[in-house]
C-alpha positions as CSV (number, residue, x, y, z in Angstrom):
1,M,27.4,-1.9,19.5
2,V,26.1,-3.8,23.0
3,S,22.7,-2.3,23.9
4,N,19.6,-0.1,22.2
5,R,18.6,1.2,25.6
6,I,20.0,1.5,29.0
7,T,17.3,1.2,31.8
8,G,18.1,2.6,34.5
9,S,15.3,3.3,37.5
10,S,13.6,6.0,35.7
11,K,14.9,6.5,32.9
12,T,15.9,5.1,29.7
13,L,18.5,6.4,27.1
14,L,18.5,5.4,23.7
15,L,21.9,5.0,21.9
16,I,22.7,6.1,19.0
17,P,25.5,4.4,16.9
18,T,28.6,6.9,15.7
19,D,30.8,4.6,13.8
20,K,29.0,4.8,10.0
21,Y,27.9,0.4,9.7
22,S,25.9,1.0,12.2
23,V,24.9,4.1,11.2
24,D,23.5,2.5,8.2
25,K,21.8,-0.2,9.9
26,Y,20.2,1.4,13.0
27,Y,18.8,3.8,10.2
28,K,16.5,1.7,7.5
29,E,16.7,3.1,4.3
30,M,13.0,3.6,1.8
31,K,12.8,1.2,-1.0
32,T,12.8,2.7,-4.2
33,D,9.2,3.1,-6.5
34,S,10.9,0.5,-8.7
35,S,11.6,-1.5,-5.5
36,I,8.3,-1.6,-4.5
37,K,6.8,-2.6,-7.5
38,N,8.3,-5.3,-8.2
39,I,8.1,-7.0,-4.1
40,S,4.3,-6.4,-4.8
41,V,3.8,-7.8,-7.7
42,A,5.7,-10.7,-6.4
43,A,3.5,-10.5,-3.2
44,I,0.4,-10.4,-5.8
45,K,1.2,-13.3,-8.2
46,R,2.2,-15.6,-5.3
47,K,-1.3,-15.5,-3.3
48,S,-3.7,-14.7,-6.8
49,I,-5.1,-17.3,-8.7
50,D,-6.4,-16.6,-12.2
51,L,-4.1,-13.9,-13.3
52,N,-5.0,-13.8,-16.7
53,S,-8.9,-14.4,-16.6
54,W,-9.9,-11.5,-14.5
55,E,-12.0,-8.6,-15.2
56,K,-11.5,-5.5,-14.0
57,T,-8.7,-6.1,-12.2
58,K,-4.6,-5.8,-14.0
59,L,-1.4,-5.1,-13.4
60,V,-0.3,-2.4,-14.7
61,F,2.5,-0.2,-16.4
62,D,1.2,3.2,-17.6
63,F,-0.9,5.6,-15.1
64,P,-4.3,5.9,-16.0
65,V,-5.6,9.2,-17.9
66,E,-7.0,10.9,-15.2
67,V,-3.9,10.3,-13.1
68,E,-0.8,13.0,-12.7
69,P,2.0,10.6,-11.1
70,K,4.0,12.0,-8.6
71,A,8.0,11.9,-8.7
72,N,9.1,8.4,-9.1
73,E,5.5,7.1,-8.8
74,L,4.8,3.7,-10.0
75,P,1.5,2.6,-10.9
76,V,0.8,-1.3,-9.5
77,V,-2.8,-2.6,-10.0
78,Y,-5.7,-1.2,-11.3
79,V,-9.5,-2.0,-10.9
80,L,-11.3,-0.2,-13.8
81,I,-15.5,-1.5,-13.2
82,D,-16.0,2.1,-15.5
83,N,-15.1,5.6,-16.1
84,N,-16.6,7.2,-13.4
85,N,-14.9,4.3,-10.8
86,W,-12.4,2.7,-11.3
87,T,-9.0,2.5,-8.7
88,L,-5.1,2.7,-8.6
89,V,-2.7,1.6,-6.4
90,T,0.5,2.5,-7.0
91,T,4.2,3.1,-5.1
92,Q,2.8,5.8,-2.9
93,R,-0.7,6.6,-2.8
94,I,-4.2,4.8,-3.0
95,I,-6.2,6.4,-6.0
96,G,-10.2,6.1,-6.7
97,Q,-13.3,7.3,-8.0
98,I,-16.8,6.6,-6.7
99,D,-19.3,7.6,-8.8
100,S,-17.0,10.3,-10.2
101,V,-15.9,11.4,-6.3
102,M,-12.6,11.5,-7.2
103,R,-10.3,10.1,-3.4
104,E,-7.2,9.5,-2.0
105,I,-4.8,8.7,0.4
106,D,-0.9,8.5,1.0
107,F,0.6,4.9,2.1
108,T,2.6,7.3,4.3
109,Y,-0.8,8.5,6.1
110,L,-3.0,4.9,6.4
111,D,-3.3,3.9,9.5
112,D,-6.2,1.1,8.4
113,T,-7.2,-0.9,5.9
114,V,-11.2,-2.8,6.3
115,W,-11.4,-5.1,3.1
116,G,-15.0,-5.7,2.9
117,S,-16.9,-8.5,1.4
118,F,-14.0,-9.3,-0.8
119,K,-15.2,-12.9,-1.1
120,N,-18.2,-12.5,-1.8
121,T,-18.4,-13.9,-5.0
122,K,-22.1,-13.5,-5.6
123,I,-21.1,-9.3,-6.6
124,D,-18.5,-8.4,-8.4
125,K,-17.4,-5.4,-6.6
126,T,-17.3,-4.3,-3.4
127,I,-16.4,-1.2,-1.5
128,F,-12.9,-1.0,1.0
129,R,-12.2,1.4,3.6
130,T,-9.2,2.6,4.4
131,V,-8.4,4.9,7.7
132,D,-5.9,7.4,7.9
133,Q,-4.0,8.6,11.3
134,Y,-6.0,11.2,11.9
135,G,-9.1,8.9,11.9
136,E,-11.1,10.4,7.9
137,Q,-11.8,7.0,5.9
138,Y,-11.6,6.7,2.2
139,D,-13.4,3.9,0.3
140,F,-12.3,2.3,-2.8
141,L,-13.6,0.4,-4.9
142,M,-12.5,-4.0,-5.3
143,E,-13.3,-7.0,-7.5
144,T,-14.5,-9.7,-5.5
145,G,-13.3,-13.0,-5.5
146,K,-10.0,-14.5,-6.6
147,P,-8.8,-11.0,-8.0
148,S,-9.3,-8.9,-4.9
149,M,-6.0,-10.3,-3.6
150,A,-4.5,-8.0,-6.1
151,I,-5.4,-4.9,-4.1
152,I,-5.1,-6.5,-0.4
153,S,-2.1,-7.8,-1.6
154,S,0.2,-4.8,-3.2
155,V,-2.2,-2.8,-0.2
156,R,-0.3,-4.5,2.4
157,T,2.3,-5.2,1.1
158,I,3.0,-1.0,0.3
159,K,1.8,-0.3,4.0
160,N,4.5,-2.5,5.6
161,F,7.1,-0.6,3.3
162,Y,6.2,2.9,5.0
163,K,5.6,1.5,8.6
164,E,8.6,0.1,8.3
165,N,10.0,3.7,7.7
166,E,8.8,5.6,10.1
167,I,10.4,7.2,13.1
168,G,10.9,4.6,16.3
169,Q,10.5,1.4,14.0
């Protein structure tokens, strides 16, 4: 395959490869949930300090009772403030509850994230805001200071997998 595009004076032609090897390279295949979880956990461990000393943020292997998992979905990070206030990052979505109000956003629709005051160690938790592709906003909780890197690293890492597999990327 010489070029992906041929550009003329007013038109661009996208060449789609026809042989199997090029087609496989051209279309990126989404990683499995297990692979996404392993890569996310590795990113968290690389970017975090004192994982064992975190009080409310934990790497998890089981879903909390409140959450019904989707097909093949795996939990990654869980922040438990109390039974009415928590956040779970999975391989497919972010799920949380603030003051007993449940909310969730699939990574497929996640467009932007605003991290809030995650560096402020004078408070023990902060809200981070996600925005979906339609402009809807969803707030979730995270612990501040060193544990905040677990949420930030996992969300960024998982979001990148979904962005890489969008049509046209």
